[in-house]
C-alpha positions, 0 to 999 in steps of 0.5 A, spaced: 665 780 186 666 774 191 663 779 196 657 780 191 656 773 190 655 772 197 650 777 198 646 774 192 646 767 196 644 770 202 638 773 199 636 766 197 635 765 204 630 770 206 634 776 205 629 782 208 627 788 203 630 792 208 637 789 208 636 789 200 635 796 200 641 797 204 646 793 200 644 796 194 645 803 197 652 801 199 653 798 192 651 804 188 655 808 193 661 804 191 660 805 184 657 798 182 650 800 180 648 806 176 
């Protein structure tokens, strides 16, 4: 949870779409997203 919160904070600081997709893919692979 702490790591995910950190990612969300980074998103507010100009997180690029490419990075966002990479994070989503990683979370999905880890089972956080369906």
